C-alpha positions in Angstrom: -0.3 -3.2 9.5 -3.9 -3.0 10.9 -6.0 -0.2 9.5 -8.0 1.9 11.9 -11.0 4.2 11.4 -10.6 7.8 12.5 -12.2 11.0 11.2 -13.5 9.7 7.9 -17.2 9.3 7.6 -18.7 5.9 7.0 -20.0 7.2 3.7 -16.5 8.2 2.5 -15.1 4.8 3.4 -18.1 3.1 1.8 -17.9 5.1 -1.4 -14.2 4.4 -1.9 -14.6 0.7 -0.9 -17.4 0.2 -3.4 -15.3 1.7 -6.2 -12.7 -1.0 -5.4 -15.0 -3.9 -4.7 -17.4 -3.3 -7.7 -14.7 -2.0 -10.1 -13.6 -4.0 -13.0 -9.9 -5.0 -12.8 -7.8 -2.7 -14.9 -5.9 -3.8 -17.9 -2.3 -2.9 -17.4 0.2 -3.1 -20.2 3.4 -5.1 -19.9 5.3 -1.9 -20.4 3.6 -0.3 -17.3 4.3 -3.4 -15.2 7.9 -3.3 -16.2 8.1 0.4 -15.4 6.4 -0.2 -12.0 8.8 -3.0 -11.1 11.9 -1.0 -12.2 10.7 1.9 -10.1 10.0 -0.3 -7.1 13.4 -1.8 -7.3 14.9 1.7 -7.3 12.8 2.6 -4.3 13.9 -0.5 -2.5 17.6 0.3 -3.1 17.0 3.7 -1.4 15.3 2.3 1.7 17.5 2.7 4.8 15.9 -0.3 6.4 16.3 -4.0 6.7 13.0 -5.4 5.5 12.1 -8.7 7.2 9.7 -11.2 5.7 7.1 -12.6 8.0 4.2 -15.1 7.5 2.4 -13.7 10.5 3.8 -10.4 11.8 1.5 -7.4 11.5 1.8 -4.1 13.2 -1.2 -3.2 15.4 -0.5 0.5 15.1 1.9 2.9 13.5 3.8 3.6 16.8 5.0 0.0 17.0 6.0 0.1 13.3 7.8 3.4 13.8 9.7 2.0 16.8 11.0 -0.8 14.6 11.9 1.7 11.8 13.9 3.7 14.4 15.9 0.4 14.8 16.3 0.3 11.0 14.2 -2.8 10.6 10.7 -3.4 9.3 8.6 -6.5 9.3 6.5 -7.0 6.2 3.7 -9.5 6.4 3.3 -12.1 3.6 -0.5 -11.5 3.5 0.2 -7.9 2.6 1.7 -8.4 -0.8 -0.4 -10.8 -2.7 -1.4 -8.4 -5.6 -1.9 -10.0 -8.9 -0.2 -7.1 -10.7 3.4 -8.1 -9.9 5.1 -10.8 -11.9 7.0 -11.8 -8.8 6.0 -11.5 -5.2 9.2 -9.7 -4.3 7.8 -6.6 -5.9 4.7 -6.6 -3.6 7.1 -7.1 -0.6 9.1 -4.1 -1.8 6.0 -2.1 -2.3 4.7 -2.7 1.2 8.0 -2.0 2.8 8.3 1.3 0.8 4.7 2.2 1.6 5.2 1.5 5.4 8.3 3.7 5.3 6.3 6.4 3.7 3.9 6.3 6.6 6.9 6.8 8.9 8.2 9.7 6.8 4.8 11.4 6.8 4.0 10.5 10.4 0.7 9.0 9.5 -1.5 6.4 11.1 -3.1 3.4 9.4 -6.4 5.3 8.9 -8.0 6.2 5.6 -6.7 9.7 6.1 -3.2 8.4 6.8 -3.4 6.2 3.7 -4.3 9.2 1.6 -1.4 11.3 2.9 1.0 8.4 2.3 -0.4 7.9 -1.2 0.1 11.5 -2.1 3.7 11.4 -0.7 4.5 8.2 -2.8 2.6 9.4 -5.9 4.9 12.4 -6.2 7.8 10.0 -6.9 5.9 7.8 -9.3 7.3 7.9 -12.9 3.9 7.9 -14.6 0.2 8.6 -14.3 -0.5 4.8 -14.7 1.7 4.0 -11.8 0.0 6.7 -9.7 -3.3 5.0 -10.5 -2.0 1.6 -9.5 -0.8 3.2 -6.2 -4.2 4.8 -5.6 -5.9 1.4 -6.1 -3.4 -0.4 -3.9 -3.1 2.2 -1.1 -6.4 4.2 -0.9 -9.1 2.0 -2.5 -8.0 -1.3 -1.1 -7.6 0.3 2.4 -11.1 1.6 2.2 -12.3 -1.8 1.2 -10.5 -3.3 4.3 -12.2 -0.7 6.6 -15.6 -1.3 5.0 -15.4 -5.2 5.1 -13.3 -5.6 8.2 -10.8 -7.8 6.3 -8.6 -7.7 3.2 -10.4 -7.7 -0.1 -9.3 -9.9 -2.9 -6.4 -8.1 -4.6 -6.9 -6.3 -7.9 -6.1 -3.0 -9.5 -9.0 -0.7 -10.3 -8.6 2.4 -12.4 -11.2 5.2 -11.9 
């Protein structure tokens, strides 16, 4: 997935990006990580798609991704799920597949506005406030950092 700028102002992107880039990594309890992984596995089991691993495949825009989803398949790029929060990379893979499917369900682009809408849609299903905060960091803040820098920032979770 390639993020795009749209109606957000540069100052909105910069503010959120700096919260991520300058923020201290959150301390996340083992209990919260277990809850996150259990929730992600449940989300994965409900996905009506065949997630496909790729070392290089990235969608340039939402329309291309939506077309694949219509065929009940979705490529998930290996570079998308390198977060340090997961005890096993499969959970990052699941997270990004679920998140991309949420873009499809909300009909949103890969802009900051689209990420915020997708975040809100996902957060409603999250089993706890701590998981909502992890999702906000992963979806909104890290996306803002990407838009600000022009490339992916080092993965971390930042609580505000």
